[in-house]
C-alpha positions as a LaTeX table, in Angstrom:
\begin{tabular}{lrrr}
\hline
Residue & $x$ (\AA) & $y$ (\AA) & $z$ (\AA) \\
\hline
Met1 & $-4.97$ & $-5.99$ & 47.14 \\
Phe2 & $-7.86$ & $-6.86$ & 49.46 \\
Gln3 & $-10.96$ & $-5.06$ & 50.57 \\
Ala4 & $-12.18$ & $-5.26$ & 54.20 \\
Pro5 & $-15.91$ & $-4.85$ & 54.77 \\
Gly6 & $-16.80$ & $-1.23$ & 54.25 \\
Val7 & $-13.16$ & $-0.15$ & 53.82 \\
Trp8 & $-10.99$ & 0.35 & 50.70 \\
Met9 & $-7.42$ & $-0.85$ & 51.28 \\
Leu10 & $-4.55$ & 0.74 & 49.34 \\
Ser11 & $-2.06$ & $-1.87$ & 48.20 \\
Gly12 & $-1.19$ & $-2.99$ & 51.72 \\
Cys13 & 0.90 & 0.12 & 52.50 \\
Leu14 & $-2.04$ & 1.98 & 54.05 \\
Gly15 & $-4.53$ & 0.35 & 56.38 \\
Val16 & $-7.63$ & 1.71 & 57.97 \\
His17 & $-5.46$ & 4.30 & 59.68 \\
Ala18 & $-1.82$ & 5.21 & 59.11 \\
Ser19 & 0.56 & 7.94 & 60.12 \\
Val20 & 3.19 & 9.47 & 57.91 \\
Gly21 & 4.94 & 11.64 & 60.42 \\
Ala22 & 4.95 & 15.32 & 59.64 \\
Leu23 & 2.64 & 14.83 & 56.71 \\
Gly24 & $-0.24$ & 13.88 & 58.96 \\
Ser25 & $-2.45$ & 10.84 & 59.17 \\
Phe26 & $-4.71$ & 8.86 & 56.85 \\
Ser27 & $-7.99$ & 7.07 & 57.32 \\
Ala28 & $-9.86$ & 5.16 & 54.65 \\
Pro29 & $-13.61$ & 4.96 & 55.15 \\
Ser30 & $-16.07$ & 3.89 & 52.51 \\
Asp31 & $-17.79$ & 6.50 & 50.39 \\
Gln32 & $-20.60$ & 4.73 & 48.63 \\
Ala33 & $-22.70$ & 7.83 & 48.25 \\
Gly34 & $-19.94$ & 9.71 & 46.54 \\
Gly35 & $-19.61$ & 7.20 & 43.74 \\
Gly36 & $-16.08$ & 6.23 & 44.77 \\
Ser37 & $-13.70$ & 5.70 & 47.66 \\
Trp38 & $-11.53$ & 8.29 & 49.27 \\
Val39 & $-8.64$ & 8.57 & 51.67 \\
Arg40 & $-9.04$ & 11.24 & 54.33 \\
Phe41 & $-5.95$ & 12.97 & 55.64 \\
Ser42 & $-5.41$ & 15.43 & 58.44 \\
Asn43 & $-2.32$ & 17.40 & 59.38 \\
Gly44 & $-3.83$ & 19.37 & 62.23 \\
Thr45 & $-4.51$ & 22.50 & 60.19 \\
Gly46 & $-7.12$ & 21.41 & 57.74 \\
Pro47 & $-8.70$ & 18.09 & 56.90 \\
Gly48 & $-8.90$ & 17.11 & 53.29 \\
Arg49 & $-9.24$ & 14.04 & 51.15 \\
Ile50 & $-7.77$ & 12.29 & 48.14 \\
Val51 & $-10.74$ & 11.19 & 46.10 \\
Val52 & $-10.44$ & 7.96 & 44.12 \\
Arg53 & $-13.38$ & 7.90 & 41.76 \\
Arg54 & $-14.69$ & 4.69 & 40.32 \\
Asn55 & $-13.48$ & 5.75 & 36.90 \\
Phe56 & $-9.95$ & 5.82 & 38.40 \\
Glu57 & $-9.84$ & 9.61 & 38.54 \\
Leu58 & $-7.51$ & 10.81 & 41.33 \\
Arg59 & $-7.98$ & 14.31 & 42.69 \\
Cys60 & $-7.46$ & 16.31 & 45.87 \\
Ala61 & $-10.20$ & 18.27 & 47.55 \\
Leu62 & $-10.85$ & 19.90 & 50.89 \\
Val63 & $-13.77$ & 18.58 & 52.87 \\
Ala64 & $-15.63$ & 21.85 & 52.99 \\
Asp65 & $-18.34$ & 20.64 & 55.34 \\
Leu66 & $-15.70$ & 19.84 & 58.00 \\
Ile67 & $-13.91$ & 23.20 & 57.87 \\
Pro68 & $-15.38$ & 26.50 & 59.04 \\
Ser69 & $-16.07$ & 28.85 & 56.17 \\
Pro70 & $-13.48$ & 31.46 & 57.25 \\
Ile71 & $-10.82$ & 28.77 & 57.08 \\
Val72 & $-12.07$ & 27.46 & 53.77 \\
Glu73 & $-11.85$ & 30.90 & 52.28 \\
Gly74 & $-8.50$ & 31.68 & 53.83 \\
Pro75 & $-4.90$ & 30.56 & 53.35 \\
Leu76 & $-5.44$ & 27.27 & 55.19 \\
Met77 & $-7.57$ & 26.09 & 52.29 \\
Arg78 & $-4.67$ & 26.55 & 49.93 \\
Tyr79 & $-2.28$ & 24.94 & 52.43 \\
Gly80 & $-4.58$ & 21.97 & 52.93 \\
Tyr81 & $-4.87$ & 21.47 & 49.19 \\
Ala82 & $-1.08$ & 21.64 & 48.79 \\
Met83 & $-0.71$ & 19.05 & 51.54 \\
Cys84 & $-3.18$ & 16.83 & 49.75 \\
Met85 & $-1.09$ & 16.99 & 46.58 \\
Arg86 & 2.08 & 16.09 & 48.55 \\
Ile87 & 0.31 & 13.15 & 50.17 \\
Leu88 & $-1.02$ & 11.93 & 46.84 \\
Ala89 & 2.51 & 12.02 & 45.40 \\
Trp90 & 3.80 & 10.09 & 48.45 \\
Val91 & 1.10 & 7.45 & 48.01 \\
Leu92 & 1.96 & 6.92 & 44.34 \\
Leu93 & 5.74 & 6.95 & 44.78 \\
Ser94 & 5.68 & 4.57 & 47.76 \\
Gly95 & 4.18 & 1.78 & 45.69 \\
Cys96 & 0.57 & 2.04 & 46.75 \\
Gly97 & $-1.82$ & 0.87 & 44.11 \\
Leu98 & $-5.26$ & 2.03 & 43.19 \\
Pro99 & $-8.22$ & 0.78 & 45.21 \\
Asn100 & $-9.67$ & $-2.48$ & 44.10 \\
Leu101 & $-12.52$ & $-0.81$ & 42.27 \\
Pro102 & $-14.96$ & $-2.93$ & 40.28 \\
Pro103 & $-14.24$ & $-2.82$ & 36.54 \\
Gln104 & $-16.34$ & $-0.41$ & 34.57 \\
Pro105 & $-17.65$ & $-1.29$ & 31.13 \\
Ser106 & $-15.97$ & 0.64 & 28.39 \\
Asp107 & $-18.01$ & 2.75 & 26.07 \\
Pro108 & $-18.98$ & 0.74 & 23.01 \\
Val109 & $-17.05$ & 1.74 & 19.90 \\
Ala110 & $-18.78$ & 1.23 & 16.62 \\
Ala111 & $-16.76$ & $-1.08$ & 14.41 \\
Ala112 & $-15.78$ & 0.34 & 11.05 \\
Pro113 & $-17.94$ & $-1.16$ & 8.33 \\
Ala114 & $-16.12$ & $-3.76$ & 6.26 \\
Ser115 & $-15.29$ & $-2.71$ & 2.72 \\
Pro116 & $-17.50$ & $-4.50$ & 0.23 \\
Val117 & $-15.74$ & $-7.22$ & $-1.70$ \\
Val118 & $-15.98$ & $-6.60$ & $-5.44$ \\
Pro119 & $-16.07$ & $-9.88$ & $-7.36$ \\
Ala120 & $-13.78$ & $-10.60$ & $-10.29$ \\
Ile121 & $-15.23$ & $-9.44$ & $-13.59$ \\
Asp122 & $-14.35$ & $-9.72$ & $-17.26$ \\
Leu123 & $-12.50$ & $-6.55$ & $-18.16$ \\
Pro124 & $-14.33$ & $-4.56$ & $-20.82$ \\
Gly125 & $-13.14$ & $-3.88$ & $-24.34$ \\
Asp126 & $-11.98$ & $-6.08$ & $-27.17$ \\
Gly127 & $-8.58$ & $-7.47$ & $-27.90$ \\
Leu128 & $-5.35$ & $-7.41$ & $-25.99$ \\
Lys129 & $-5.27$ & $-5.40$ & $-22.75$ \\
Leu130 & $-1.76$ & $-4.11$ & $-22.36$ \\
Gly131 & $-0.98$ & $-1.61$ & $-19.64$ \\
Phe132 & 2.22 & $-0.04$ & $-18.42$ \\
Ala133 & 3.93 & 0.44 & $-15.10$ \\
Ala134 & 3.52 & 4.05 & $-13.99$ \\
Arg135 & 5.72 & 6.33 & $-11.93$ \\
Pro136 & 4.91 & 9.54 & $-10.02$ \\
Ala137 & 7.67 & 11.28 & $-12.02$ \\
Arg138 & 9.47 & 10.58 & $-15.27$ \\
Gly139 & 10.98 & 7.10 & $-15.09$ \\
Ala140 & 14.11 & 5.52 & $-16.51$ \\
Arg141 & 12.27 & 4.69 & $-19.74$ \\
Met142 & 11.06 & 7.60 & $-21.81$ \\
Glu143 & 7.71 & 5.94 & $-22.51$ \\
Thr144 & 6.83 & 5.23 & $-18.86$ \\
Pro145 & 3.51 & 6.99 & $-18.08$ \\
Val146 & 3.50 & 9.49 & $-15.22$ \\
Asp147 & 0.72 & 9.10 & $-12.64$ \\
Ala148 & 0.82 & 10.09 & $-8.98$ \\
Val149 & $-1.71$ & 7.48 & $-7.85$ \\
Ala150 & $-1.50$ & 4.21 & $-9.77$ \\
Glu151 & 1.17 & 1.55 & $-10.15$ \\
Val152 & $-0.24$ & 0.40 & $-13.51$ \\
Val153 & $-2.20$ & 2.34 & $-16.13$ \\
Met154 & $-3.84$ & 1.18 & $-19.36$ \\
Glu155 & $-5.21$ & 3.26 & $-22.23$ \\
Val156 & $-8.91$ & 2.53 & $-22.67$ \\
Gln157 & $-12.15$ & 3.72 & $-24.24$ \\
Pro158 & $-13.85$ & 5.45 & $-21.28$ \\
Glu159 & $-17.37$ & 4.46 & $-22.38$ \\
Asp160 & $-16.36$ & 0.79 & $-22.11$ \\
Trp161 & $-15.32$ & 1.28 & $-18.47$ \\
Ala162 & $-18.28$ & 3.35 & $-17.29$ \\
Gly163 & $-19.84$ & 0.36 & $-15.52$ \\
Val164 & $-16.71$ & $-1.10$ & $-13.96$ \\
Pro165 & $-16.95$ & $-0.77$ & $-10.15$ \\
Leu166 & $-14.12$ & 0.77 & $-8.21$ \\
Gly167 & $-12.23$ & $-1.93$ & $-6.36$ \\
Ala168 & $-12.66$ & $-4.50$ & $-9.13$ \\
Pro169 & $-9.72$ & $-6.95$ & $-8.93$ \\
Ala170 & $-7.46$ & $-7.77$ & $-11.83$ \\
Val171 & $-4.06$ & $-9.37$ & $-12.33$ \\
Gly172 & $-1.06$ & $-7.86$ & $-14.09$ \\
His173 & 1.72 & $-9.79$ & $-15.78$ \\
Gly174 & 4.95 & $-7.85$ & $-16.24$ \\
Ala175 & 8.68 & $-8.26$ & $-15.97$ \\
Gly176 & 8.32 & $-9.12$ & $-12.29$ \\
Gly177 & 5.73 & $-11.84$ & $-12.87$ \\
Ala178 & 2.12 & $-11.77$ & $-11.68$ \\
Val179 & 0.88 & $-8.97$ & $-9.44$ \\
Ala180 & $-2.57$ & $-8.37$ & $-7.92$ \\
Leu181 & $-4.22$ & $-5.17$ & $-9.15$ \\
Thr182 & $-7.23$ & $-3.14$ & $-8.01$ \\
Tyr183 & $-9.11$ & $-0.84$ & $-10.36$ \\
Val184 & $-9.29$ & 2.71 & $-8.91$ \\
Gly185 & $-10.83$ & 4.74 & $-11.72$ \\
Leu186 & $-10.06$ & 6.63 & $-14.94$ \\
Thr187 & $-7.71$ & 9.53 & $-15.59$ \\
Lys188 & $-6.17$ & 11.58 & $-18.39$ \\
Ile189 & $-2.51$ & 11.05 & $-19.32$ \\
Ser190 & $-0.40$ & 12.56 & $-22.09$ \\
Leu191 & 2.59 & 10.80 & $-23.61$ \\
Gly192 & 5.19 & 12.01 & $-26.07$ \\
Cys193 & 8.43 & 13.92 & $-26.28$ \\
Asp194 & 6.51 & 17.17 & $-26.92$ \\
Gly195 & 3.53 & 16.55 & $-24.63$ \\
Gly196 & 1.83 & 14.17 & $-27.00$ \\
Val197 & $-1.89$ & 13.62 & $-27.25$ \\
Glu198 & $-3.99$ & 13.29 & $-24.10$ \\
Gly199 & $-5.76$ & 9.97 & $-23.71$ \\
Asp200 & $-8.06$ & 8.14 & $-21.28$ \\
Trp201 & $-6.39$ & 5.61 & $-19.01$ \\
Ala202 & $-7.62$ & 3.12 & $-16.44$ \\
Arg203 & $-5.74$ & 3.21 & $-13.14$ \\
Phe204 & $-4.77$ & 0.18 & $-11.07$ \\
Asp205 & $-3.27$ & 0.00 & $-7.60$ \\
Ala206 & $-0.71$ & $-2.62$ & $-6.60$ \\
Ala207 & 0.90 & $-3.40$ & $-3.26$ \\
Ala208 & 4.28 & $-2.16$ & $-4.51$ \\
Pro209 & 5.76 & $-0.46$ & $-7.59$ \\
Val210 & 5.85 & $-2.68$ & $-10.67$ \\
Pro211 & 9.03 & $-2.88$ & $-12.82$ \\
Glu212 & 8.91 & $-0.35$ & $-15.63$ \\
Gly213 & 7.60 & $-1.63$ & $-18.92$ \\
Pro214 & 4.50 & $-3.27$ & $-20.35$ \\
Val215 & 2.04 & $-5.15$ & $-18.14$ \\
Leu216 & $-0.63$ & $-7.53$ & $-19.40$ \\
Val217 & $-3.85$ & $-6.78$ & $-17.52$ \\
Glu218 & $-6.34$ & $-9.64$ & $-17.24$ \\
Arg219 & $-9.26$ & $-10.93$ & $-15.20$ \\
Ala220 & $-8.39$ & $-11.90$ & $-11.64$ \\
Gly221 & $-8.15$ & $-15.64$ & $-11.12$ \\
Gly222 & $-6.77$ & $-16.36$ & $-14.57$ \\
Ala223 & $-3.51$ & $-18.01$ & $-15.54$ \\
Ser224 & $-0.54$ & $-17.45$ & $-13.24$ \\
Tyr225 & 2.90 & $-16.76$ & $-14.63$ \\
Ala226 & 6.38 & $-16.40$ & $-13.21$ \\
Gly227 & 8.71 & $-13.85$ & $-14.73$ \\
Glu228 & 11.73 & $-15.28$ & $-16.54$ \\
Thr229 & 15.01 & $-13.37$ & $-16.74$ \\
Ile230 & 15.89 & $-12.23$ & $-20.26$ \\
Val231 & 19.61 & $-12.47$ & $-21.08$ \\
Ala232 & 21.07 & $-10.97$ & $-24.27$ \\
Gly233 & 23.47 & $-13.14$ & $-26.22$ \\
Ala234 & 25.63 & $-12.63$ & $-29.30$ \\
Gly235 & 24.03 & $-10.68$ & $-32.13$ \\
Arg236 & 20.29 & $-10.32$ & $-31.71$ \\
His237 & 19.78 & $-13.47$ & $-29.70$ \\
Trp238 & 18.18 & $-13.70$ & $-26.25$ \\
Ser239 & 17.61 & $-16.41$ & $-23.70$ \\
Leu240 & 14.21 & $-16.45$ & $-22.01$ \\
Gly241 & 15.34 & $-18.73$ & $-19.20$ \\
Ala242 & 13.27 & $-21.90$ & $-18.92$ \\
Leu243 & 10.75 & $-20.53$ & $-21.41$ \\
Gly244 & 12.85 & $-20.57$ & $-24.60$ \\
Thr245 & 14.77 & $-18.21$ & $-26.89$ \\
Val246 & 14.30 & $-15.27$ & $-29.27$ \\
Ser247 & 16.59 & $-14.76$ & $-32.25$ \\
Thr248 & 16.74 & $-12.45$ & $-35.27$ \\
Ala249 & 18.15 & $-13.31$ & $-38.71$ \\
Ser250 & 18.61 & $-11.09$ & $-41.74$ \\
Thr251 & 16.57 & $-12.09$ & $-44.80$ \\
Gly252 & 17.58 & $-9.13$ & $-47.00$ \\
Ser253 & 19.11 & $-5.66$ & $-46.87$ \\
Ser254 & 16.03 & $-4.20$ & $-45.17$ \\
Thr255 & 14.18 & $-7.32$ & $-44.02$ \\
Ala256 & 14.62 & $-9.66$ & $-41.08$ \\
Gln257 & 12.83 & $-12.55$ & $-39.39$ \\
Val258 & 12.39 & $-13.04$ & $-35.65$ \\
Thr259 & 11.91 & $-16.56$ & $-34.29$ \\
Ile260 & 10.51 & $-17.27$ & $-30.84$ \\
Ala261 & 11.26 & $-20.87$ & $-29.89$ \\
Pro262 & 9.71 & $-22.15$ & $-26.66$ \\
Val263 & 11.22 & $-25.09$ & $-24.80$ \\
Asn264 & 7.77 & $-26.68$ & $-24.70$ \\
Gly265 & 5.72 & $-25.96$ & $-27.80$ \\
Thr266 & 5.98 & $-24.88$ & $-31.40$ \\
Pro267 & 8.09 & $-21.93$ & $-32.59$ \\
Val268 & 6.50 & $-18.81$ & $-34.04$ \\
Thr269 & 8.08 & $-16.36$ & $-36.50$ \\
Arg270 & 7.48 & $-12.73$ & $-37.39$ \\
Asp271 & 8.86 & $-10.82$ & $-40.40$ \\
Phe272 & 9.99 & $-7.20$ & $-40.15$ \\
Thr273 & 10.77 & $-4.62$ & $-42.80$ \\
Lys274 & 12.62 & $-1.38$ & $-42.21$ \\
Gly275 & 10.49 & 1.57 & $-43.28$ \\
Val276 & 11.55 & 4.80 & $-44.94$ \\
Met277 & 10.72 & 8.35 & $-43.97$ \\
Asp278 & 11.72 & 11.75 & $-45.26$ \\
Gly279 & 14.29 & 13.32 & $-43.02$ \\
Tyr280 & 15.52 & 10.03 & $-41.54$ \\
Ala281 & 19.33 & 10.24 & $-41.32$ \\
Gly282 & 19.98 & 6.58 & $-40.46$ \\
Lys283 & 20.98 & 3.69 & $-42.68$ \\
Pro284 & 18.37 & 2.48 & $-45.17$ \\
Gly285 & 18.94 & $-1.18$ & $-44.31$ \\
Phe286 & 18.92 & $-3.13$ & $-41.06$ \\
Asp287 & 22.00 & $-3.13$ & $-38.88$ \\
Leu288 & 21.56 & $-6.18$ & $-36.66$ \\
Ser289 & 24.58 & $-5.16$ & $-34.56$ \\
Asp290 & 22.87 & $-1.94$ & $-33.47$ \\
Pro291 & 20.84 & $-2.60$ & $-30.29$ \\
Asp292 & 18.80 & 0.55 & $-30.98$ \\
Glu293 & 17.93 & $-0.32$ & $-34.58$ \\
Ile294 & 14.40 & 0.75 & $-35.41$ \\
Phe295 & 11.83 & $-1.77$ & $-36.68$ \\
Leu296 & 13.67 & $-4.64$ & $-35.01$ \\
Pro297 & 12.17 & $-6.07$ & $-31.81$ \\
Thr298 & 13.69 & $-6.75$ & $-28.42$ \\
Pro299 & 12.04 & $-9.04$ & $-25.84$ \\
Val300 & 11.14 & $-7.08$ & $-22.69$ \\
Val301 & 8.85 & $-9.49$ & $-20.78$ \\
Ala302 & 8.96 & $-13.30$ & $-20.61$ \\
Leu303 & 6.30 & $-15.15$ & $-18.61$ \\
Arg304 & 6.23 & $-18.87$ & $-17.93$ \\
Ala305 & 3.26 & $-20.88$ & $-16.65$ \\
Pro306 & 3.69 & $-23.99$ & $-14.46$ \\
Asp307 & 2.97 & $-26.27$ & $-17.46$ \\
Gly308 & 5.81 & $-24.73$ & $-19.46$ \\
Ser309 & 3.67 & $-22.58$ & $-21.73$ \\
Gly310 & 4.09 & $-18.85$ & $-21.61$ \\
Arg311 & 3.94 & $-15.44$ & $-23.19$ \\
Val312 & 6.52 & $-13.04$ & $-24.56$ \\
Ile313 & 6.23 & $-9.29$ & $-25.12$ \\
Leu314 & 8.44 & $-7.80$ & $-27.83$ \\
Gln315 & 9.09 & $-4.06$ & $-28.09$ \\
Trp316 & 10.17 & $-2.22$ & $-31.21$ \\
Arg317 & 10.32 & 1.38 & $-32.38$ \\
Ser318 & 8.97 & 2.86 & $-35.56$ \\
Phe319 & 9.52 & 6.44 & $-36.71$ \\
Glu320 & 6.80 & 7.96 & $-34.54$ \\
Gly321 & 6.01 & 5.57 & $-31.75$ \\
Ile322 & 6.67 & 2.41 & $-29.79$ \\
His323 & 5.07 & $-0.94$ & $-30.58$ \\
Tyr324 & 4.46 & $-3.89$ & $-28.26$ \\
Glu325 & 3.59 & $-7.33$ & $-29.58$ \\
Val326 & 2.45 & $-10.24$ & $-27.43$ \\
Phe327 & 3.03 & $-13.88$ & $-28.36$ \\
Ala328 & 1.46 & $-16.90$ & $-26.68$ \\
Leu329 & 3.82 & $-19.88$ & $-26.52$ \\
Gly330 & 2.68 & $-23.47$ & $-26.21$ \\
Ala331 & 1.33 & $-26.34$ & $-28.27$ \\
Thr332 & 0.14 & $-23.83$ & $-30.87$ \\
Ser333 & 2.24 & $-20.68$ & $-30.47$ \\
Ala334 & 0.79 & $-17.57$ & $-32.05$ \\
Arg335 & 0.88 & $-13.79$ & $-32.09$ \\
Glu336 & $-1.88$ & $-12.47$ & $-29.81$ \\
Gly337 & $-1.89$ & $-8.81$ & $-30.70$ \\
Glu338 & $-0.17$ & $-5.45$ & $-30.67$ \\
Ser339 & $-0.37$ & $-2.20$ & $-28.75$ \\
Tyr340 & 1.02 & 1.08 & $-30.03$ \\
Leu341 & 2.02 & 4.22 & $-28.18$ \\
Ser342 & 2.37 & 7.34 & $-30.30$ \\
Trp343 & 5.45 & 9.26 & $-29.24$ \\
Cys344 & 7.09 & 11.62 & $-31.73$ \\
Ala345 & 9.27 & 11.49 & $-34.81$ \\
Phe346 & 12.72 & 10.03 & $-34.24$ \\
\hline
\end{tabular}
């Protein structure tokens, strides 16, 4: 593409003047006053022009000041315009480019304001903060909370969370290991086989669904854990991968002791007693061979830190709800706390 003084050249296939046989002829003068360049054509019946505006608009128009008004108002005007459209199509299809018009600045587009970064904060409330993976509909586990928005929810006291800003980061530790969470507000959720009791829950977003089950929710930037695969062995014995083992032994007809033995650290034990309840049709004593035995725990989450320490979450059922206990494993292993979800009578 080149531009001769005072003349717009069209991609080398049209010069200052060109003939296209029956279509007519072209000439390409400058059109500074019109705010663009144009290519004049004539086919002997009515002159017209293809206007190439500086904003790259292409259109056909008759040159009204060169045609007598009776012709402009008559059928030749329509014929001249049709010829212009045919010529414009020929120009485009024959490989001619647009005139070498100077670039025009684009309209400034206001950039979207950046979302404010909410710093990590200490999560409110006392004690263990145990949430649960949520699903938009009932999940594979009967106790999985249903929420259409969040990946993780945690029952809270709403007055404690009144000052927590939306977007506050947190970290969740569940069966899949550590996951980044973002606080997105409070909601009401009901649990239970018969609708249960409505409670207040904090909602957290994650980049992807979290495996069903309990999720420890902690301040962002805290300890990082990798999830260990839990493998059931003979009896009530489980391997926690590189973290350690969990085993259950009978200590009486209705008592048992659970031992959590980390590979690195001291073991911790917990005693369990089978309760009694009117209307319960099961055996009065423990049956360690029954995987669904009530009041006996099963490990559901095993988390291992890079230094070999870790945490284990045990789940067990009582007559009217589900219990979750968290144990910290390391140089001084200990039970951290318990969370309870009321469900209904078994």
